[in-house]
C-alpha positions as CSV (number, residue, x, y, z in Angstrom):
1,M,55.4,16.3,-33.8
2,A,54.5,13.6,-31.0
3,N,56.5,10.4,-30.9
4,P,54.0,7.7,-31.9
5,H,55.8,5.2,-29.8
6,L,54.6,7.1,-26.7
7,T,50.9,7.4,-27.5
8,A,48.7,5.8,-24.7
9,G,47.8,2.3,-25.8
10,S,51.0,1.8,-27.7
11,V,52.5,-1.7,-27.0
12,W,56.2,-2.2,-26.4
13,R,57.5,-5.8,-26.3
14,L,60.0,-7.3,-23.9
15,H,62.0,-10.4,-25.3
16,H,64.2,-13.1,-23.7
17,A,66.2,-15.0,-26.4
18,E,63.8,-14.1,-29.2
19,R,60.8,-15.2,-27.0
20,E,58.3,-12.4,-26.3
21,I,57.8,-12.5,-22.5
22,A,55.8,-9.3,-21.7
23,R,53.8,-6.6,-23.3
24,L,54.1,-3.0,-22.0
25,T,50.9,-1.0,-22.9
26,V,51.7,2.7,-22.5
27,T,49.7,4.5,-20.0
28,G,51.5,7.9,-20.1
29,T,54.8,9.7,-20.0
30,D,56.8,11.9,-17.5
31,M,59.8,12.5,-19.6
32,P,62.2,10.9,-19.7
33,W,60.2,8.1,-18.3
34,T,57.5,6.1,-20.1
35,H,54.9,4.3,-18.0
36,A,52.8,1.2,-18.7
37,R,50.7,-1.7,-17.7
38,V,52.5,-4.9,-18.0
39,G,51.0,-7.9,-19.5
40,T,53.2,-10.9,-18.7
41,L,53.6,-14.0,-20.9
42,P,55.1,-17.4,-20.5
43,G,58.8,-16.9,-19.7
44,F,58.5,-13.7,-17.7
45,E,58.3,-15.4,-14.2
46,E,62.0,-16.3,-14.5
47,F,62.9,-12.5,-14.3
48,R,60.3,-11.5,-11.6
49,S,62.7,-11.9,-8.9
50,V,65.3,-9.7,-10.6
51,F,62.8,-6.8,-11.0
52,A,61.7,-7.3,-7.2
53,E,65.2,-7.0,-6.1
54,Q,65.7,-3.9,-8.4
55,E,62.5,-2.3,-6.7
56,L,63.9,-3.2,-3.2
57,A,67.3,-1.6,-4.1
58,V,65.6,1.6,-5.1
59,D,63.5,1.7,-1.9
60,E,66.7,1.1,0.2
61,E,68.8,3.5,-1.9
62,D,71.3,0.7,-2.5
63,W,72.6,2.2,-5.8
64,D,75.2,-0.4,-6.4
65,R,72.8,-3.3,-6.1
66,L,70.3,-1.3,-8.5
67,D,73.2,-1.0,-11.0
68,T,73.8,-4.8,-10.8
69,C,70.1,-5.4,-11.3
70,D,69.9,-3.0,-14.2
71,A,72.9,-4.8,-15.8
72,R,71.4,-8.2,-15.3
73,I,68.1,-7.0,-17.0
74,R,69.9,-5.4,-19.9
75,E,72.1,-8.4,-20.5
76,A,69.2,-11.0,-20.4
77,L,66.4,-9.0,-22.1
78,T,65.8,-6.9,-25.2
79,M,62.8,-4.4,-25.9
80,T,61.1,-3.6,-29.2
81,F,59.2,-0.5,-30.1
82,P,55.6,-0.6,-31.1
83,D,56.6,-0.9,-34.7
84,G,58.9,-3.9,-33.8
85,S,62.2,-2.4,-34.3
86,P,64.7,-3.0,-31.6
87,V,65.3,-0.5,-28.7
88,A,69.2,0.1,-28.6
89,E,69.4,0.6,-25.0
90,F,67.0,0.9,-22.0
91,M,66.6,1.1,-18.2
92,L,63.4,-0.9,-17.2
93,H,61.6,-1.1,-13.9
94,I,58.7,-3.5,-13.6
95,H,56.9,-3.3,-10.2
96,A,55.0,-5.9,-8.2
97,D,51.7,-4.3,-9.2
98,N,52.5,-5.0,-12.8
99,T,53.1,-1.5,-13.8
100,A,56.3,-0.3,-15.6
101,G,58.5,2.6,-16.1
102,W,61.5,2.8,-18.5
103,R,63.8,5.1,-20.4
104,W,65.5,4.4,-23.5
105,H,68.2,5.6,-26.0
106,D,68.4,5.2,-29.7
107,E,72.0,4.2,-29.3
108,P,73.8,1.7,-27.0
109,F,75.0,3.3,-23.8
110,A,78.8,4.0,-23.8
111,E,81.0,1.3,-21.9
112,P,82.7,2.9,-19.0
113,T,86.3,3.6,-19.9
114,T,89.4,3.3,-17.7
115,E,92.5,5.2,-18.1
116,P,95.6,3.0,-18.8
117,D,98.3,2.7,-16.1
118,H,101.4,4.7,-17.2
């Protein structure tokens, strides 16, 4: 059975502090990535520079900077599925041309663990 959240035209929502700041209208999938057109709303511009920095980090293959951008995005923003339920964890890229690609998971990503010093 096809996932109804991935149907072309489905709308995912991006939020900051309970305020909807963008609508992501699904245009297709290339699993595990979902692709969309982005409709920005008031409040989105505050985050455009983070997405631009993220895109530059990918272009320059600066993986540490990419990880930092991804963490900043996930700390500040939340996503909801088209049915309004929360997305537990996601990796979102919004490009300068107002297209997006993201992956998500039904459960939060595991926090990195460190071995205790003995």
